[in-house]
N, C-alpha and C positions, 0 to 999 in steps of 0.2 A: 504493500500500500504506500509506504513512504517513497519508494522510487517512482511510483506512479504520479506523485505530486510534481516531480520534476519532468517526467517523460511526457505527460499528457499535453502541456502547453507546447512543448517542442514538436510533438506529432501534429498538433493542430496547426502550427506554423508551417510545417512541411506540406501538409495536405492543401492548405489554402494557398500557399505561395507557389507551389509547383503544379498543382492540379486544379487550381481555382477556375481557370478558363475552361476546363473540361466539365467540371461538376456544377458550375454556375454560381451566381452570386448568393442565392438563397441557401444553397447547400453549404457554401463556405461559411456563411454567417452562423448557421445552425451548428455545424461541426465544431468550429472554434469556440463558440459560446458554451456548447455542451461539454466539451473536453475540459475547458478551463473551469467550468462550474463544478465538474466532478473533482477536479484537483482541489478546489476550494472546500468541498465537503470533506475530502480526505484530510485536509489541513486542519479543519475544525475537530475532526476525530482525534488527530494526533495531539492537538492542543488540550483536548479533554483528557487524554491519557496522561499527558504531562501533569495536569492539575491534580487528577484523582489518584493516579498510580505512580506519580513521580517518574514517569517513563523517560529514559535517556538512552540514546544509542548512537553509535558512529558506524554507519554502513559504508563499507568500501565498495564502490562501484567498479573501479578499475585502477590499475597502476598507471599513472600518468607520466612521470619522469623518474628515471632511475639512472643517475650519473654520479659515480663516485660516492661521496657522502650525502648527496642530495637525493632524498626520497620524497616524492610528491604523489599523493593519491588523489583521484577524483572520488570524493566521498560525499556523504550526506550526514552531516552532524546534527542530530536532533537533541536539543536541550531546551530549557525554559526560554532562553533568548531567541533562538531560531524558530521555536514554535509560535511565538508571538508574531514574528515577522512573516511566517508562512500564512497565518490567518489574515494579516493586514494585506499582504501582497495579492494573494489568490482571491480573497473575497472582493476587494475593490476591483481587481482586474476582471473578475467574472461579471460584476455589475456594469462595468464600463463596456465590456463586450456586448452585453444585452442592450444597453443604451445605444450603442453604435448602430445596431440594426435599424433603429428609427432615425437617428441623427444623420447617418450617412446613406439614407435610402436613395437619394438622387445622385450619388457620386458614382461615376462609371468604373472606379477602380476599387470596389469594396473588397474583393479577395486579397489584394495586395495590402490594404489597410488592416484587415483582420489578421493577416499573417505577421505583420510588423508588431501588432499588439501582443500576440501570443509569444513571439520571439522575445519581445521586451520582458514579458512576464518570466519566461524561462531564464533569461540572463540574470534577472533580479533574484530568482530562486537559487541559482547557482551561487550568487554572492552570499546570501544569508545562510546557506547550509554548508558553507565551506568549513573545513577544519584546518586550513593552512592559508598562508598569504598569497600563494600563487593562484589557487582557485578563486580566492577573493578578488585578485586583480583581474582574472579572466572575466568574471561576472561584472566587475567594475567597468572594464572597457566594453563589455557587451551592452550594458545599459547605455553607455555613452554613444556607441554606434547606432543603436536602435533609436535613441532620442534624435540623432541626426536625421535618420530616415523619416521619423514621425513629424518632427517639427517642420521639415521641408517636404512634407507629403504633397502639398499643392505646389509642386516645383515650378509651375509656370508663373507663379507670383514671385517677383523679384524680392519682395520683402521676406517671403518665406525662406528663400534660398539664403539670403543674408543672415536671417535669424538662426538657421541651421548651422551655417558655417561659424557664426559667432559662438554658439553653444559648444560646438566641437572644439574650437581653438581655445576658448577660455578654460574649458575643462581639461585640455591638454596641459595647461600651465599647472593646475592642481595635480594632475596625474603624474607629472614629472617629479614633483616633490614626493608623492606617494611611492613611486618606483624607487627613488633614492632611499626612502625609508626601508623598503623591503630589502634592497641590496645591503644596507647597513645591518639589518637584522641577521641576514645570512652571514655576513662578514664576522659579526660578533659571536653568533651562536652556532653557526654551521648547520642550521636547519631553518625551515620556514613553517613548521607545524606549530599550531597554537600552543598545545600542551607543553611541548618541549621548550619553547621560548618563554612562556609564562613561568615555568618552574625554575628557569635560570635567571630571570630578570633581577632578583634580589641580590645576586652575586656580583653584578657589575654597577651597582649604584654609585660607587666611588671612581669608576673608570672615566677618564677624560679623552676626548678626541679633538684633533685639529681639523676644522672644516671652514673653508673659505678664509683662511688666515685667522680664525677666531677659535679659541679653545672652548669647547662645549662639554658638559657632562654627557656621557653616552646615552643615558636614558632620556635626558632632556632633548637631545638631538633627534632620537628616534621619534619621540612624541610630537615634536614640532614638524618634522617631515611628513609624518602620517596625517597630522592635522591640516597641512597644506592641501593634501588630497581631499580631505573632508570638506574644507572650505570651498573648493571648486564644485564638488558634487552637490553640496547642500546650499550653495549660493550665499555664502556668508560675505559680509562687506569686504570689498576689494576684489573679490572674485564672483560677485553677484550679478554682474551686468547682463549675463545671458538669460537669466530667468524671466524677466518681463517680456523680452523679445520672443521667448518660446511660445507666447500666446498666438503666434502666427500659424501654428498647427491647428488641426481640428480640436474642438472643445473636449471630446473624450480623451484626447492625448494630454491636454492640460490637466484633466482630473487625475489621470493615471500617474503622470510625472510628479505632480505637486502633492498628491495625497498619499501614495503608497509605494512608489518605486524609487526613482532616481534621487530625489532630494533627501529621502530618508536614509540613503546609504551612508552618508557622512556621519550622521548621528549613530547609526548602527556600528560603524567602524570604531568610534571612540568608546562606545559602551562595551563592545566585544574586547577591546584592548584595555579595559579597565585595570587588569593586573599590571600593565605597564604604566598607565597614566597615574595610578595611585602613588608611584614613586617619583613623580615629577611635579613638584609644587609650582615651578615656573610655567610649565605647559598648562596646568589647570587654571592658573591665574590669567594667562593669555586667552585661553578658551572662554573664560568668564567675560573678559573685556570685549572680545570679538563678538560673543553671543549677544550681550546686552546692547552693544553698539548697533548690531544688525537689527535687533528688535526695534530699537528706537528709530533708526534711520528709515527702515521700510515703512513704519507706521506713519511717519511725517510725510513721506512721499505719497502714500496711499490717500492722504487727506485731500489732495488736489487733482488726482487723476480722474479722467472722464471715461476711459475705456473700462467696461464692466469686468472684463477678464483680467486686465492689468491691476485693477484694484484688488481683486482676489489673489492675484499673483504676488503682489507686494505683501498681502496679508500672510501668505505662505512663508515668504522670506522672513517676516517678523516672527511668526510662530516657531520657525526653525531656530531663530535666535534664542527664544525661550528654552528650547530643548538643549541648545549648546551651553547656555550659562547654567543650566541645571547640571549637566555633566561637569562643568567647570567647578562647581561647588561640591562635587562628589556625589550628587544625588542621581546616580545613573538609572536607578529604578524609576524615579520620578520622570526623568527624561523619556524613558520608554513608555510610561503611562500616558504622557502627553502625546507622544508619537501615535499611540494606539487610538486615543480619543480623537485626535486631530484628523486621522485618516477618514473617519466617518463624516464629520461635519464639513471638512474641506472638500471631499469628493461630492458631498451633497450640494455645496455652494457652486462648485464648478459645473456640475451637471445641471443644476438649476439655472445657472446663467446661460448654459447652452439651450435650455428650453426657452428662455427669454429671447435669445438671439434667433432661434428658430421661428418664434412668433413674429419677430420684427424683420424677418427675411434678411438675416445676416447683419443687421445694424447692431453695433456694439457700444456706441456713445450714449451714456445715460442721459445726456442733455436732450436727446431726441427720442426719449421714451416718456413714461409717466401716464398715470391715470388708467392703468390696465389691470388693477388688482381684481376687478370683477370679471374681466375677460380671461384671466389666468388664475383662477382661484386655487387650484391644486399646487401649481408652481409657486405661487405667492405664499401659501401656508407653509410649504416645505422649506422655502428659503428663509422664512421667519424663524423656523426651528433651527436651521443651520446658523443663522446670524446670532441667535440667542446663545447657542452652544459656543460659537467662536468668541463672543465677547465675554464669556464667563458668567453669564446670568445664573443666579443661584439655582443649584440643584440640577442643572444640565451638565453634560459630560465635560465641557471645557472649564466649568467652574471648579470641579474637583481637581483636575490635572494642572491647570494654570495656577490656581491658588496654592497648590502644593509646591510648585516650583518657587514661587515668591516666598513662601514660608521657610523652605529649606535654605534658600539663599540668605534670609535673615538669620536663621539659626547657625549658619556657618560661622558667624561671629568675627570674621575678618573684614577688612576695608572693602575688598572686592565683593564680598557677599552682601554687605549693607548697600553698597552702591548699586549692585545688580537688582536687589529687592526694590529700591527706590525707583530705578529706571523701569523695572517690570510693572510696578503699580501705575506709573504715569503712562506707559505704553498701553496698558490695558484700557485706560481711559480713552486714549487716542484711537485704539482699535474699535471701541464701541462707537465713537463719533463717526469714523469713516464707514463703518459697516451699516449704520442706520442711514447715513447719507446715501449709500447705494440703494437701500430698500426704498426710502422715501422718493428719491428722484426717479427710480425705475418704475414703481408701481403706483405712486400717489401723485397728487397735484394735477395739473393740466396735461392733456395729451399734446406732445410737442413734435410729433413726426409729421412733416408735410408731404412726404412721398408715399407713405402707407396710411390708408384710412384705418381708424380704430376698429371698424367692422371687419377688416381683413386680418387682424390679429386673432389668434386662436390658441387654445390649449394644445399641448403636445400629445401625441398618441400614447396609448396605454403602455407600449413597449418601452417608452422613455420615462414614464411616470413610475413604473414598478421599481426600478433601481433607486429612484429618489425616495420612495416610501420606505424601502428596506434600510437605506442609509440613515433616514430620519430616526429610525428605531435606535440605531447605534448612537446617533447624536443626542438622543434623549436619555438613554439608560446606560450607556457603556461606562460612564464615570462612576455612577452609583454602584453598578454591579461588580466592577473590577477594582475598585479603589483598595479594598482590604487585601485583595490578592496581590496587587502590584506594589503597594507602598505601605500596607499595614505591617505591623511588626511580625505577626505570624507569617504573612506573605513573604516578608523579607527573609525569614529563616527557612521557610519550606518551599516556596515556589522558585525563587531565582537560584538557590543553592550555589553551585560552582560557576554558573554562567556569568555572574557579576561578582567582582572582587572588591571588598571594602577593607582597606588597610586599617582605617579607623571607623568604627561603627557610627552610623548617622545619629544625630542627636534625637533623643526621645522627648525633649522638652517641647513646649508649645509657646508660640509668640504671644504677646499680650493681646487682650481682647480687642483693643482699639485697632491694632494692626490687622487682625483677622477680618474686621468689619470694613476696613478702609476700601479695599478693592471692590467688593460687592456694592457698597454704597455709591462709589464713583461710577460704576457700570450702570446702575439703575438710574442715577441722576443724569447720565449722558443721554438717555432716551428722550426726555422732554426737551433737553437742550438741543439735540439734533432736530427734533420736530420743529422747534422755534426757528432754528437757523435755515432749514431747508424746505419748510412748508409754510410756516406762519409768516415769517419775514424773510422771503427768499432773496431780497436785495441786499440784506446785511452781509452775507459772505462776500459778495462782489465789492461792497464798500470797504470791507476789511482788507480784501486783496489789493484794492487800489491804493489804500493808505500805506500798506506794506508791500509795495510792488517788488522791490528787490528780493524780499523773503519769499514772496509768492513765486516769482520766477525761479528762484533757487530750488524750491521744492518741486515745481512743475518740471524743471529740467533735471530732476533726480540727483541733486547736489552736484551736477555737472561732471559726474564720473565718466560718462561716455565721451564728453568733450575733452576732458583731461587725458583719457587713454588714447583718444584720437591724436592729440598733439604729441604725447610722449612716445607712443608705440606704433600706432597705425600708419600715420603719415611718414615718419622716418623709415619704417619697414618698406613702405611702398616706394619711397625714393631710392632706398638701397637696392631693392629688387629691380627697379627700372634701370639703375646704373649698371648693375651686374648683367642684366639682360643685354643692354646696348653695347657695353664694352667687352665683357668676357664671353658672353654667349655668341653675339653676332660677329664681333671683330676677331676674337682669338679662337674660340672653339670652332665656330662655323667657318671663320676665315682660313684657318689652317687645317680644318677638318673637311667635312663633306663639300662645303661650298668652294673652298680653295682647290681641292683635288678635282672637282668637276670642272672648274674654270680652266685649270691647267690642261686637262684632257681635251677640253673644247678648243683651246688655242692650238694645241698640238695637232688636233684633227683638222682644223682649218688649214694649217700649213702643210700637213701631209696630203691633204686633198689636192694640192697643186701639182703633186707628182703623178696624179692619175689623169694622164692625157688621153688615154684610150688607144694609143698607137702601140702595136705589139713589138715593133722593132726597138722602141725606146725601153720597153720593159726588159727585152732580151739583152740590150746593151747594159742596163743597170745590173742585171743578173750576172753578166759576164765580168763586169767590174768587181762585183762582190766575190765571185769565184776566184778571180785573179788575186784579190787582196787576201782571201783565206789561204790560197796556195802559197803565196809569198810568205805569209806568217808561219805556215807549217815548215817551209824550207829553212827559213832563217832560224826558227826555234831548234 
């Protein structure tokens, strides 16, 4: 059964990718959705076994690499951590597959799209079930490649091609650091297997290495290099610029990337490597700072965006920041809890936005929507649930996981923890503001679309609504049902066991009551505030923007990161490439290579052609001269 979880998405991808044109669109959709759904059911059964019977197994599928001391297996490691990821990945992927049947109904390349989705799922499953860094890297690069295919699926759009290339290149920056980290691990330990590395890590805590002219502690250097990879995949600040542009892909792709697969890989990496990170205070502090900076940055940018998918995309970026600063303060289990709950409400919001875009015939600007909550009652209700869960409204899933992160940051008791807790509270307030801004401007107020009549808007088909309903159940109850399992003291001892390592036990204290109430109060107060700003007095936000024009433009242009990178990296790279092409490629390589040789042969041919007069006696005379010269040479010799 366990191997089937891996095999079924791969088989689905092969069938739809290679035989889709023969079996037809409908068969491709049904086969891929069915096989991935079966994989999701098996994942839930494995998760149940892990919870009830403390099931743990490392299944060797095949020997992958055997070279000297390097032994690498293709395996399927089942433990508490991987079982959680199996449920998240396969369940969301199955619902996205089903949703895509309706959303992509008019696309002429449905088999190819479904094949990419299934292959994406397989690569992510390879990543989360690995028991060594090589298999992890294989799945890591697999999800990167599939994201390129899916983001650029509508390849006839120039913007989609640019977004796909951008995602691929930015992730390669992070992957380079990740690869260096793996090389360093093998250099120090002579192995890439998790268990062997983790057992030896305490022995090298005092070892120093020279890297780029700077002396680093070996453990610190490993952690920082691995975290660079995590920053790229999980779109943390400095390596985040690809994530909003990834919205150029179809909406189901956005839901899969942002909720369950690619962006969660970085969080999973840090949590999986907790036995290493626990010995690096420097790395944990850096992760905390990067995480809370990302959370705040993305929330501020989301405040002024108008594209419905980009608002939710920056929300993803912000929530990933929460997960990372949770790992930075040592609360790895809490980070996984938020990853788990986030998958449900974020997939719900993305698929809900797809339903809205579908109703508005591909319009994504919330300024050209409004007044359709009665026309889209199911989508509206379900997106309200997703929004409440995202903002951390009391007793919904996001409330339990997000508040737990803020509480454990406070209980960390150091400067980074206090700072992260404060930023986390303020970011939660901003999250609620921009989330309700999206709801009010999309569904309430006046209808603002001049190209599509309000009568033309309609609710999505049932095949698109069913996944939304199922995800809403998770958004409502996942936090309440799984809190004790994930972060309760009993759960800490019994559920996670050896999959997460704590050098120092997490604090069992409780923050003061005023601190516990602060975030929920701000979240609740933000609703009437957003109502006043975006419905009651709609001119006020524009007036505030005009008064603070530089700040508004700063946020609207996403802190000018893209412009800065364009000046520092993109334009110099283009100029260097153009110079190398014109000078080295055209003048040197081509000049002395194929172009030079062909030109020389051409000139020789033109001159040789003059000797071809057509008179036989001239040819005979030349032959005689040649024979005489040869005979003379032989006699003299």
